[in-house]
C-alpha positions as CSV (number, residue, x, y, z in Angstrom):
1,E,-97.9,84.3,0.8
2,A,-98.0,81.7,-1.9
3,A,-100.1,83.8,-4.3
4,T,-97.7,86.7,-4.1
5,L,-94.8,84.4,-4.8
6,A,-96.5,83.0,-7.9
7,A,-97.5,86.5,-9.0
8,I,-94.0,87.8,-8.9
9,G,-92.8,84.8,-10.9
10,A,-90.9,82.9,-8.1
11,R,-89.6,79.6,-9.3
12,I,-88.0,78.4,-6.1
13,V,-88.0,79.6,-2.5
14,L,-85.2,79.5,0.0
15,A,-85.8,78.8,3.7
16,N,-83.3,79.3,6.5
17,T,-82.7,76.1,8.4
18,Y,-81.2,77.8,11.4
19,H,-84.0,80.3,11.9
20,L,-86.8,77.6,11.4
21,H,-85.0,75.3,13.8
22,E,-85.0,78.1,16.4
23,R,-88.6,79.1,15.8
24,P,-91.1,77.5,15.2
25,G,-89.0,74.3,15.2
26,E,-88.7,71.7,12.5
27,D,-91.2,69.5,14.4
28,V,-93.9,72.1,14.1
29,V,-93.2,72.6,10.4
30,A,-93.2,68.8,9.8
31,R,-96.6,68.4,11.6
32,L,-98.1,71.0,9.3
33,G,-96.9,69.2,6.1
34,G,-93.4,70.4,5.8
35,L,-92.5,73.7,4.1
36,H,-95.1,73.1,1.4
37,G,-98.0,72.6,3.9
38,F,-96.7,75.2,6.4
39,T,-96.6,78.0,3.8
40,G,-99.0,76.9,1.0
41,W,-96.2,77.3,-1.6
42,R,-96.4,74.3,-3.9
43,G,-93.3,75.2,-5.9
44,P,-89.8,73.9,-5.1
45,W,-88.2,74.7,-1.7
46,L,-84.4,75.0,-1.0
47,T,-83.1,75.0,2.5
48,D,-79.6,76.2,3.5
49,S,-77.8,74.4,6.2
50,G,-77.8,77.2,8.8
51,G,-74.0,77.2,9.2
52,Y,-73.5,80.7,7.9
53,Q,-76.1,82.1,10.2
54,V,-74.6,80.4,13.2
55,T,-71.2,81.8,12.6
56,S,-72.5,85.3,11.5
57,L,-75.0,85.7,14.4
58,S,-72.7,84.6,17.2
59,D,-69.3,85.9,18.2
60,R,-69.1,82.8,20.4
61,A,-69.4,80.1,17.8
62,V,-66.8,77.3,18.0
63,V,-66.2,75.2,15.0
64,D,-64.5,71.8,15.3
65,E,-64.6,68.5,13.5
66,S,-67.9,67.5,15.1
67,G,-69.8,70.6,14.0
68,V,-70.6,74.2,15.2
69,T,-71.4,75.0,18.8
70,F,-72.9,78.3,19.6
71,R,-75.3,80.3,21.8
72,S,-78.8,80.7,20.4
73,A,-79.5,84.3,19.1
74,R,-83.0,83.8,20.3
75,D,-82.6,82.7,23.9
76,G,-78.9,82.2,24.6
77,T,-79.0,78.5,25.2
78,R,-76.1,76.4,24.0
79,R,-76.7,74.6,20.7
80,K,-74.8,72.4,18.4
81,L,-75.2,71.8,14.7
82,T,-73.5,68.8,13.2
83,P,-73.7,67.5,9.7
84,E,-76.1,64.8,10.9
85,S,-78.4,67.1,12.8
86,V,-78.5,69.5,9.9
87,V,-79.7,66.7,7.6
88,A,-82.3,65.6,10.1
89,I,-83.6,69.1,10.6
90,Q,-83.8,69.7,6.8
91,E,-85.5,66.3,6.3
92,A,-88.1,67.3,8.8
93,L,-88.6,70.7,7.1
94,G,-89.3,68.8,3.8
95,P,-87.5,70.9,1.1
96,D,-87.0,69.6,-2.4
97,I,-83.3,70.6,-2.1
98,A,-81.2,70.5,1.1
99,M,-77.7,71.9,1.5
100,T,-74.8,70.3,3.4
101,L,-73.3,71.9,6.4
102,D,-70.2,73.8,5.6
103,E,-67.6,75.7,7.6
104,C,-68.0,79.4,6.9
105,R,-64.6,81.0,7.0
106,P,-64.9,84.5,8.3
107,P,-63.9,87.1,5.8
108,G,-60.4,88.3,6.3
109,D,-57.4,89.6,4.4
110,P,-57.1,87.3,1.3
111,D,-53.5,88.5,1.0
112,A,-52.5,87.4,4.6
113,S,-49.7,84.9,4.6
114,D,-51.8,82.1,6.0
115,A,-55.0,82.8,4.1
116,R,-54.6,80.1,1.6
117,D,-53.7,77.5,4.2
118,R,-56.7,78.5,6.4
119,T,-59.0,78.4,3.3
120,G,-57.7,75.0,2.4
121,Q,-58.4,73.7,5.9
122,T,-61.9,75.1,5.8
123,L,-62.5,73.5,2.4
124,E,-61.3,70.0,3.5
125,R,-63.5,70.1,6.7
126,T,-66.4,71.1,4.5
127,L,-65.8,68.1,2.3
128,R,-65.6,65.8,5.3
129,W,-68.9,67.2,6.6
130,A,-70.5,66.8,3.2
131,R,-69.6,63.1,3.3
132,R,-71.2,62.9,6.7
133,C,-74.3,64.7,5.5
134,R,-74.6,62.3,2.6
135,D,-74.2,59.3,4.9
136,A,-76.9,60.7,7.3
137,R,-79.4,61.2,4.5
138,T,-82.5,59.1,4.7
139,R,-84.9,60.8,2.2
140,P,-84.2,59.9,-1.4
141,D,-86.9,62.4,-2.5
142,Q,-84.8,65.3,-1.4
143,A,-81.7,66.4,-3.4
144,L,-78.6,67.1,-1.3
145,F,-76.5,70.0,-2.5
146,G,-72.8,70.3,-1.6
147,I,-71.2,73.7,-1.0
148,V,-68.2,74.9,-2.9
149,Q,-65.6,76.4,-0.7
150,G,-62.2,77.9,-1.6
151,G,-62.6,81.6,-0.9
152,S,-60.9,83.8,-3.4
153,F,-58.6,81.1,-4.7
154,P,-59.8,79.8,-8.1
155,D,-57.8,76.5,-7.8
156,L,-59.2,75.7,-4.4
157,R,-62.7,76.4,-5.6
158,A,-62.1,74.2,-8.6
159,H,-60.8,71.4,-6.3
160,S,-63.8,71.8,-4.0
161,A,-66.3,71.6,-6.9
162,A,-64.6,68.6,-8.4
163,R,-64.7,66.7,-5.1
């Protein structure tokens, strides 16, 4: 409730793109005035891309250059999130700040011999997806926030942030 958020001193609220896309759907939220109208919260909204939820909720998610294909946790139907669809969903939801789709590398042994290479590959795909998100963007009134990847490797994180 908006009054409760204000009473506890909330300055920004985070919404989960994946879950809102699943239910009630971005079209419903948009018809009700976006997140601000849907909830009554007039402060700033931030939406994540939903990529983490897709990979964490489904053991059957497939990540490739086009995006993330998965089975819905709600009804089992096959779904796909792409950089372009994630931007469209977030634009319909109407946050003040939207996040780009990123490839969420599953946690693993950071000392594994191929961990750095796999982390670097994830980082580079995330950067390519960020460009696609930027190119798909149509609402200049929403800020688009890029995700820093690089796992536990400080130099990779610095490279990601710089790009």
